[in-house]
C-alpha positions in Angstrom: 8.1 3.2 -11.7 6.3 3.9 -8.6 7.7 2.5 -5.3 4.8 1.2 -3.1 5.1 -0.3 0.4 2.3 -2.1 2.0 2.7 -2.1 5.8 1.3 -4.9 7.9 2.1 -8.0 9.9 1.3 -10.4 7.0 -2.4 -10.8 7.7 -5.0 -11.5 5.0 -6.1 -7.9 4.8 -2.5 -6.9 4.2 -2.2 -9.6 1.3 -5.4 -8.4 -0.1 -4.3 -4.7 0.0 -1.0 -5.6 -1.9 -3.1 -7.5 -4.5 -5.5 -4.6 -4.9 -2.5 -2.2 -5.5 -1.0 -4.6 -8.1 -4.5 -5.0 -9.8 -5.2 -1.2 -9.9 -1.8 -0.5 -11.2 -2.1 -3.1 -14.0 -5.6 -1.7 -14.8 -4.2 1.8 -15.1 -1.1 0.7 -17.0 1.2 2.1 -14.3 4.5 0.3 -13.5 4.8 -0.4 -9.8 7.2 -2.1 -7.4 5.2 -3.5 -4.4 7.2 -4.2 -1.2 5.5 -5.8 1.7 6.9 -4.4 5.1 6.2 -6.8 8.1 8.7 -5.6 10.7 6.8 -3.9 13.5 9.5 -1.4 14.2 9.6 -0.3 10.5 5.8 0.0 10.4 5.9 2.2 13.5 8.8 4.3 12.0 6.6 4.9 8.8 3.8 6.3 11.1 1.4 3.6 10.5 -0.7 3.2 13.6 -3.3 0.9 12.0 -2.6 -1.7 9.3 -2.6 -2.3 6.5 -0.8 0.9 5.4 0.3 2.1 2.0 3.0 4.5 1.0 3.6 5.6 -2.5 7.0 7.0 -3.4 7.7 7.6 0.3 4.5 9.3 1.1 2.0 7.5 3.5 -1.4 7.7 1.8 -3.5 5.1 3.8 -3.6 3.4 7.1 -6.2 1.1 8.5 -8.5 -1.3 6.6 -8.7 -2.0 3.0 -8.4 1.0 0.8 -11.3 2.4 -1.3 -10.6 1.2 -5.0 -11.4 4.8 -6.4 -9.0 6.4 -3.9 -6.4 3.8 -4.7 -6.6 4.7 -8.4 -6.3 8.4 -7.5 -3.1 7.7 -5.4 -1.6 5.8 -8.2 -2.3 8.5 -10.9 -1.2 11.5 -8.8 
């Protein structure tokens, strides 16, 4: 199971990003656990300078804006 964190203050873009991750994982048949991180200090400690950010299994793969669906699929299957 992949551990995914979505970093952001809880805005609509962050919620949409979390749903995109869940949808892509379901489409690809990949088991994921999605955690939303809203604490500003934790977001900064993860190296996210622009939200939403995404980390997969501890590696930051995206920051700022909604992720490209094709790239999201690639990150999940890597």
